[in-house]
RODO-2510 file (C-alpha; in nm, 4 decimals, decimal comma):
residues 382
     n   res          X          Y          Z
     1     x    -0,2353     1,0424     1,6299
     2     x    -0,4864     1,2923     1,5358
     3     x    -0,7388     1,4166     1,7788
     4     x    -1,0176     1,4296     1,4852
     5     x    -1,2530     1,1448     1,5121
     6     x    -1,4356     1,0093     1,2480
     7     x    -1,7764     1,0508     1,4105
     8     x    -1,7209     1,4208     1,3443
     9     x    -1,7752     1,4295     0,9720
    10     x    -2,1115     1,3312     0,9573
    11     x    -2,0558     1,0383     0,7377
    12     x    -2,3459     0,8364     0,6227
    13     x    -2,4524     0,5989     0,9145
    14     x    -2,3874     0,2596     0,7614
    15     x    -2,0470     0,4069     0,6523
    16     x    -1,9694     0,4964     1,0280
    17     x    -2,0844     0,1734     1,1654
    18     x    -1,8687     0,0135     0,9301
    19     x    -1,5869     0,2211     1,0499
    20     x    -1,6764     0,1368     1,4276
    21     x    -1,6884    -0,2298     1,3602
    22     x    -1,2989    -0,2193     1,2272
    23     x    -1,2397    -0,0662     1,5654
    24     x    -1,1441     0,2983     1,4007
    25     x    -1,2220     0,5790     1,5965
    26     x    -0,9795     0,8747     1,5544
    27     x    -0,8043     0,9667     1,2634
    28     x    -0,4447     0,9526     1,1119
    29     x    -0,2718     1,2604     1,0167
    30     x    -0,3134     1,1581     0,6382
    31     x    -0,7333     1,1267     0,7007
    32     x    -0,7519     1,4251     0,9076
    33     x    -0,5733     1,6996     0,6450
    34     x    -0,7411     1,4857     0,3520
    35     x    -1,1037     1,4416     0,4915
    36     x    -1,1962     1,7940     0,5008
    37     x    -1,1650     1,8527     0,1261
    38     x    -1,2144     1,5262    -0,0318
    39     x    -1,5322     1,4990     0,1529
    40     x    -1,6414     1,8806    -0,0524
    41     x    -1,5267     1,7099    -0,3629
    42     x    -1,1579     1,8948    -0,3812
    43     x    -0,9324     1,7450    -0,5812
    44     x    -0,6257     1,6026    -0,3752
    45     x    -0,2426     1,5582    -0,4079
    46     x    -0,1601     1,3578    -0,1304
    47     x     0,2290     1,2954    -0,0519
    48     x     0,1891     0,9928     0,2158
    49     x     0,3274     0,6347     0,1713
    50     x     0,1627     0,3223     0,2568
    51     x     0,0300     0,2691     0,6274
    52     x    -0,0292     0,6032     0,6722
    53     x    -0,4306     0,5370     0,6121
    54     x    -0,4893     0,7164     0,3226
    55     x    -0,6287     0,3905     0,1605
    56     x    -0,9044     0,4769     0,4369
    57     x    -0,9454     0,8231     0,3348
    58     x    -0,9912     0,7850    -0,0566
    59     x    -1,2503     0,4737     0,0380
    60     x    -1,4674     0,6837     0,2805
    61     x    -1,4553     0,9697     0,0277
    62     x    -1,5975     0,7451    -0,2621
    63     x    -1,8632     0,5462    -0,0418
    64     x    -2,0118     0,8862     0,1175
    65     x    -2,0500     1,0352    -0,2594
    66     x    -2,2194     0,6764    -0,3519
    67     x    -2,4585     0,7205    -0,0376
    68     x    -2,5093     1,0813    -0,0545
    69     x    -2,5405     1,1023    -0,4604
    70     x    -2,7228     0,7889    -0,5563
    71     x    -2,7531     0,6872    -0,9057
    72     x    -3,0966     0,7198    -1,0987
    73     x    -3,0767     0,4466    -1,2655
    74     x    -2,7657     0,1636    -1,2935
    75     x    -2,4760     0,2279    -1,5238
    76     x    -2,4909    -0,0445    -1,7645
    77     x    -2,2376    -0,3434    -1,6901
    78     x    -1,8376    -0,2718    -1,6411
    79     x    -1,9103     0,1072    -1,6035
    80     x    -1,7799     0,1927    -1,2594
    81     x    -1,8849     0,4957    -1,1121
    82     x    -1,4938     0,5243    -0,9126
    83     x    -1,1973     0,4269    -1,0522
    84     x    -0,8769     0,3068    -0,8174
    85     x    -0,5254     0,2375    -1,0193
    86     x    -0,2740     0,0713    -0,8308
    87     x     0,0489    -0,0186    -0,9315
    88     x     0,0698    -0,4079    -0,8302
    89     x    -0,1558    -0,6898    -0,7952
    90     x    -0,0758    -0,6872    -0,4117
    91     x    -0,1836    -0,3442    -0,3112
    92     x    -0,5322    -0,3807    -0,5612
    93     x    -0,6058    -0,6772    -0,3507
    94     x    -0,5572    -0,4969    -0,0319
    95     x    -0,7680    -0,2065    -0,1408
    96     x    -1,0786    -0,4024    -0,2494
    97     x    -1,0312    -0,5810     0,0987
    98     x    -1,0201    -0,2544     0,2829
    99     x    -1,3160    -0,1422     0,0434
   100     x    -1,5273    -0,4514     0,1215
   101     x    -1,5261    -0,4008     0,4521
   102     x    -1,6018    -0,0231     0,4600
   103     x    -1,9057    -0,1097     0,2882
   104     x    -1,9856    -0,4145     0,5071
   105     x    -2,3183    -0,2409     0,5654
   106     x    -2,3927    -0,0883     0,2279
   107     x    -2,5172    -0,2413    -0,1692
   108     x    -2,1946    -0,1476    -0,2707
   109     x    -2,0318    -0,3633    -0,5898
   110     x    -1,6381    -0,3984    -0,5710
   111     x    -1,4572    -0,5627    -0,8324
   112     x    -1,0817    -0,6007    -0,8671
   113     x    -0,9207    -0,6522    -1,1948
   114     x    -0,5261    -0,7130    -1,2356
   115     x    -0,2998    -0,9712    -1,4185
   116     x    -0,1961    -1,3494    -1,2879
   117     x    -0,5506    -1,4731    -1,2109
   118     x    -0,8588    -1,6376    -1,4251
   119     x    -0,8767    -1,3611    -1,7333
   120     x    -1,2438    -1,5245    -1,8206
   121     x    -1,3811    -1,5638    -1,4946
   122     x    -1,3125    -1,1526    -1,4122
   123     x    -1,4831    -1,0721    -1,7355
   124     x    -1,7807    -1,2606    -1,6021
   125     x    -1,7718    -1,0475    -1,3145
   126     x    -1,7747    -0,7143    -1,5127
   127     x    -2,0534    -0,8244    -1,7274
   128     x    -2,2485    -0,9622    -1,4591
   129     x    -2,3970    -0,6557    -1,3148
   130     x    -2,3154    -0,3147    -1,2341
   131     x    -1,9938    -0,2075    -1,0792
   132     x    -1,9558     0,0864    -0,7951
   133     x    -1,5689     0,0265    -0,7679
   134     x    -1,3106    -0,0936    -0,9666
   135     x    -0,9750    -0,1125    -0,8127
   136     x    -0,7407    -0,2364    -1,1175
   137     x    -0,3850    -0,2642    -1,2112
   138     x    -0,2612    -0,0316    -1,5328
   139     x    -0,2161    -0,3339    -1,8031
   140     x    -0,5354    -0,5715    -1,7385
   141     x    -0,7680    -0,2001    -1,7216
   142     x    -0,6548    -0,1140    -2,0513
   143     x    -0,6864    -0,4842    -2,2090
   144     x    -1,0265    -0,4420    -2,1061
   145     x    -1,0855    -0,1390    -2,2141
   146     x    -0,9905    -0,2338    -2,5492
   147     x    -1,2268    -0,5486    -2,5459
   148     x    -1,5147    -0,3142    -2,4593
   149     x    -1,5471    -0,5117    -2,1624
   150     x    -1,5051    -0,1728    -1,8790
   151     x    -1,6466     0,1837    -2,0097
   152     x    -1,4607     0,4815    -1,8173
   153     x    -1,6565     0,7201    -1,9671
   154     x    -1,8913     0,7677    -1,6414
   155     x    -1,5766     0,7657    -1,3501
   156     x    -1,6826     1,0195    -1,1090
   157     x    -1,3934     0,9748    -0,8675
   158     x    -1,0683     0,8645    -1,0278
   159     x    -0,7432     0,7821    -0,7447
   160     x    -0,4386     0,6943    -0,8774
   161     x    -0,2005     0,5347    -0,5745
   162     x     0,1771     0,4987    -0,5157
   163     x     0,2219     0,7680    -0,8372
   164     x     0,6060     0,7279    -0,7769
   165     x     0,5831     0,3714    -0,8077
   166     x     0,4204     0,3557    -1,1168
   167     x     0,6590     0,5637    -1,2321
   168     x     0,9534     0,3267    -1,1310
   169     x     0,8036     0,0279    -1,3046
   170     x     0,7299     0,2183    -1,6020
   171     x     0,3422     0,2300    -1,6089
   172     x     0,2990     0,6424    -1,6440
   173     x     0,2238     0,5501    -2,0526
   174     x    -0,0683     0,3154    -1,9494
   175     x    -0,1882     0,5395    -1,6899
   176     x    -0,2146     0,8483    -1,9101
   177     x    -0,3936     0,6494    -2,1537
   178     x    -0,6606     0,5573    -1,8662
   179     x    -0,6859     0,8477    -1,7382
   180     x    -0,7747     1,0309    -2,1163
   181     x    -1,0286     0,7688    -2,1051
   182     x    -1,2437     0,8869    -1,8007
   183     x    -1,4509     1,1989    -1,8008
   184     x    -1,2425     1,5793    -1,8179
   185     x    -1,0782     1,6711    -1,4425
   186     x    -1,3292     1,9490    -1,4690
   187     x    -1,5965     1,6786    -1,4531
   188     x    -1,4735     1,4017    -1,2199
   189     x    -1,2445     1,4289    -0,8868
   190     x    -0,9110     1,3167    -0,8710
   191     x    -0,7217     1,2074    -0,5866
   192     x    -0,3577     1,1623    -0,6700
   193     x    -0,1134     0,9884    -0,3768
   194     x     0,2766     0,9373    -0,3945
   195     x     0,5133     0,8436    -0,1445
   196     x     0,7483     1,1233    -0,2792
   197     x     0,6922     1,4053    -0,5197
   198     x     0,9480     1,4766    -0,6984
   199     x     0,9716     1,6971    -1,0187
   200     x     0,8275     1,4418    -1,2294
   201     x     0,5646     1,3607    -1,0402
   202     x     0,4442     1,6915    -0,9770
   203     x     0,4361     1,7549    -1,3473
   204     x     0,1727     1,4295    -1,3554
   205     x    -0,0404     1,5756    -1,0594
   206     x    -0,0711     1,8907    -1,2350
   207     x    -0,1568     1,7361    -1,5830
   208     x    -0,4440     1,5234    -1,3580
   209     x    -0,5675     1,7329    -1,1202
   210     x    -0,7288     2,0715    -1,1018
   211     x    -0,6743     2,3238    -0,8387
   212     x    -0,5571     2,0177    -0,6201
   213     x    -0,5111     2,0975    -0,2326
   214     x    -0,1851     1,9536    -0,1417
   215     x    -0,1432     1,6973     0,1870
   216     x     0,2301     1,6028     0,2749
   217     x     0,2431     1,3631     0,5664
   218     x     0,6346     1,3444     0,6526
   219     x     0,7829     0,9845     0,6225
   220     x     1,0593     1,0553     0,8771
   221     x     0,7872     1,1559     1,1173
   222     x     0,5757     0,8643     1,0650
   223     x     0,9186     0,6436     1,1412
   224     x     1,0136     0,7826     1,4814
   225     x     0,6722     0,7768     1,6286
   226     x     0,5607     0,4371     1,5612
   227     x     0,8942     0,2227     1,5202
   228     x     1,1466     0,1693     1,7631
   229     x     1,4566     0,1529     1,5263
   230     x     1,7580    -0,0457     1,5990
   231     x     2,1115    -0,0767     1,3441
   232     x     2,3245    -0,3810     1,4735
   233     x     2,6742    -0,3933     1,3527
   234     x     2,7722    -0,7385     1,2518
   235     x     2,9795    -0,9084     0,9641
   236     x     2,8254    -0,9966     0,6125
   237     x     2,8793    -1,3438     0,7622
   238     x     2,7242    -1,3135     1,0446
   239     x     2,3854    -1,2086     0,9133
   240     x     2,2079    -1,5559     0,8361
   241     x     2,3366    -1,7332     1,1652
   242     x     2,1927    -1,3500     1,3411
   243     x     1,8693    -1,4122     1,2269
   244     x     1,8365    -1,7801     1,3296
   245     x     1,9575    -1,6932     1,6946
   246     x     1,7331    -1,3679     1,7209
   247     x     1,4219    -1,5921     1,6378
   248     x     1,5387    -1,8523     1,8674
   249     x     1,6160    -1,6207     2,1418
   250     x     1,3081    -1,3705     2,0906
   251     x     1,0374    -1,5746     1,9798
   252     x     0,9083    -1,2478     1,7664
   253     x     0,5619    -1,1993     1,6280
   254     x     0,4476    -1,1482     1,2394
   255     x     0,8293    -1,0677     1,1210
   256     x     0,9179    -0,9398     0,7615
   257     x     1,2731    -0,9671     0,6693
   258     x     1,4014    -0,7552     0,3637
   259     x     1,6486    -0,8293     0,1286
   260     x     1,7895    -0,6277    -0,1633
   261     x     1,7993    -0,8760    -0,4069
   262     x     1,5747    -1,1784    -0,5768
   263     x     1,8083    -1,4294    -0,5119
   264     x     1,9021    -1,3344    -0,1717
   265     x     1,5469    -1,4681    -0,1189
   266     x     1,5565    -1,7608    -0,2241
   267     x     1,9178    -1,8293    -0,0608
   268     x     1,7644    -1,7069     0,2869
   269     x     1,4550    -1,8919     0,2822
   270     x     1,6412    -2,2125     0,2191
   271     x     1,8950    -2,1172     0,4721
   272     x     1,6249    -2,0963     0,7540
   273     x     1,4514    -2,3750     0,6555
   274     x     1,7619    -2,5934     0,6897
   275     x     1,8213    -2,4485     1,0167
   276     x     1,4256    -2,5359     1,1452
   277     x     1,2447    -2,1954     1,1146
   278     x     0,9588    -2,2116     0,8842
   279     x     0,9219    -1,9299     0,6229
   280     x     0,8391    -1,8076     0,2782
   281     x     0,9360    -1,5713     0,0081
   282     x     0,8334    -1,3060    -0,1724
   283     x     1,0014    -1,1890    -0,5034
   284     x     0,9258    -1,1013    -0,8846
   285     x     1,0136    -1,3937    -0,9862
   286     x     0,7841    -1,6089    -0,7788
   287     x     0,4535    -1,7265    -0,9408
   288     x     0,1620    -1,4877    -0,8521
   289     x    -0,0701    -1,6957    -0,7594
   290     x     0,2082    -1,8498    -0,5008
   291     x     0,3130    -1,4846    -0,3719
   292     x    -0,0680    -1,4229    -0,3187
   293     x    -0,0852    -1,7669    -0,0869
   294     x     0,1823    -1,6683     0,0939
   295     x     0,0387    -1,3294     0,1979
   296     x    -0,2426    -1,4731     0,2884
   297     x    -0,1098    -1,7443     0,5148
   298     x     0,0997    -1,4471     0,6456
   299     x    -0,2405    -1,2648     0,6756
   300     x    -0,3969    -1,5857     0,8719
   301     x    -0,0823    -1,6012     1,1024
   302     x     0,0360    -1,9534     0,9475
   303     x     0,3308    -1,8450     0,8354
   304     x     0,5036    -1,6095     1,1220
   305     x     0,8550    -1,5014     0,8971
   306     x     0,8297    -1,3961     0,5243
   307     x     1,1111    -1,2954     0,3391
   308     x     1,1126    -0,9841     0,0852
   309     x     1,2552    -0,7971    -0,1685
   310     x     1,1377    -0,3724    -0,2045
   311     x     0,9139    -0,4828    -0,5432
   312     x     0,7071    -0,7561    -0,3238
   313     x     0,7439    -0,5872    -0,0163
   314     x     0,5781    -0,2678    -0,1235
   315     x     0,2181    -0,4570    -0,1594
   316     x     0,2339    -0,6091     0,1797
   317     x    -0,0555    -0,4618     0,4009
   318     x    -0,0604    -0,6951     0,6651
   319     x    -0,1736    -0,5732     0,9923
   320     x    -0,0006    -0,7290     1,3376
   321     x     0,3406    -0,7296     1,1720
   322     x     0,5668    -0,6899     1,5104
   323     x     0,8949    -0,6957     1,3381
   324     x     1,0824    -0,5846     1,0275
   325     x     1,4157    -0,7010     0,9807
   326     x     1,6485    -0,4964     0,7284
   327     x     1,8734    -0,8037     0,6179
   328     x     2,0074    -0,5658     0,3523
   329     x     1,9884    -0,1965     0,4093
   330     x     1,8284    -0,0307     0,1097
   331     x     2,0061     0,1756    -0,1700
   332     x     1,7416     0,4130    -0,1607
   333     x     1,6853     0,6014     0,1884
   334     x     1,3013     0,6128     0,0959
   335     x     1,3083     0,2599     0,0673
   336     x     1,3992     0,2393     0,4557
   337     x     1,0741     0,4260     0,5339
   338     x     0,8574     0,2298     0,3042
   339     x     1,0066    -0,1316     0,4500
   340     x     0,9652    -0,0066     0,8859
   341     x     0,6238     0,1423     0,7235
   342     x     0,4899    -0,2464     0,7372
   343     x     0,5303    -0,2363     1,1276
   344     x     0,4018     0,0486     1,3788
   345     x     0,0871     0,1130     1,1743
   346     x    -0,2912     0,2212     1,2707
   347     x    -0,1304     0,3576     1,6118
   348     x     0,0393    -0,0215     1,7168
   349     x     0,4140     0,0293     1,7943
   350     x     0,6697    -0,2030     1,6241
   351     x     1,0488    -0,2833     1,5907
   352     x     1,2786    -0,2779     1,3085
   353     x     1,6156    -0,4088     1,3586
   354     x     1,8789    -0,3035     1,0210
   355     x     2,1810    -0,5418     0,9983
   356     x     2,4851    -0,2657     0,9111
   357     x     2,7705    -0,4652     0,7661
   358     x     3,0510    -0,3147     0,6118
   359     x     2,9109    -0,2849     0,2601
   360     x     2,5691    -0,1443     0,4133
   361     x     2,7584     0,1268     0,5603
   362     x     2,7637     0,2901     0,2213
   363     x     2,4102     0,3266     0,2627
   364     x     2,3693     0,4389     0,6118
   365     x     2,4292     0,8608     0,5743
   366     x     2,1578     0,8698     0,3372
   367     x     1,9641     0,7050     0,5566
   368     x     2,0358     0,9603     0,8395
   369     x     2,0146     1,2024     0,6707
   370     x     1,6671     1,1398     0,5252
   371     x     1,5386     1,0412     0,8984
   372     x     1,6967     1,3887     0,9923
   373     x     1,9266     1,2548     1,2658
   374     x     2,2221     1,0187     1,3285
   375     x     2,1552     0,6644     1,4355
   376     x     2,3332     0,4663     1,6823
   377     x     2,4960     0,1246     1,5919
   378     x     2,5530    -0,1005     1,8568
   379     x     2,6239    -0,4775     1,8758
   380     x     2,3358    -0,7575     1,8552
   381     x     2,1197    -0,8252     2,1415
   382     x     2,0825    -1,1555     2,1477
***
């Protein structure tokens, strides 16, 4: 954890008060690296995954600008000062919630637009007055822009979050069309974040930012510091019963179980419910309203165990997750770090347990290489 404190940045008093209300005092490493430059209007390219504090870094930057450089007259309705692009509805909702928390003592209007919720209600919000911060998924945003409901010509700060995820799910053509509707990069600040920076992501960053400061927070160091990692050897046939026995013997707190396929979510949820364990599932084929309801119940603690795929799990930003269980080892080593990063957040400690069957063992060497060390596989601790 960084020794850098938020109080040292001379942030506007209402913003500093909100930060203190949330119990934050010291900056995370990504915040310490980003804020000195972003608060001075530099563009940023940041390599950092969810759970590192990057969302607060770019929101603090945006809110500080709005306090220190107020508009002489309000923008027309639907004309945001800041635009934050997110790949999923869940992430957009989480960013909106964080923005509301950080602006608790400010007169800031935050609007989130995304598919899956009432179209006309979102239009009414946009037409009802000024918009300081707009959080959006690309598809719904383009739809509103084409209808003339949203005008991006006065965007002062553009945030592109989880650019690699945008690329994975084919959103880059939409994002490119959106970026071209904002002011030229010489006339806006651009904060570009991605968990990974391969050649394709780097090319996008170069196109959309101007002389950026590059910040890289290595994910393996985050995982090693914050999460107590365990790897249990067992057969595929033993996995489901091992979950039941683990829940019965350890009584874990808020627990997230990752599987690799959507059908596995439904199968495991049905099995656990038959064994008397209350749980819910998050997968791409579950209707959006149900997914949001499940997330809200998980956040409130009404449901203590959720089974999810990587696509659904990437948008889970829930404080207080005590355990992450990899029912299946991910095929992509970087997804392992994304998964276990759901726990051990904001200075807390967490536990990850990965099941290693004969089939999963093929994915283990890549994870070890990504972490930079060998892992010890043990028998289940039940």
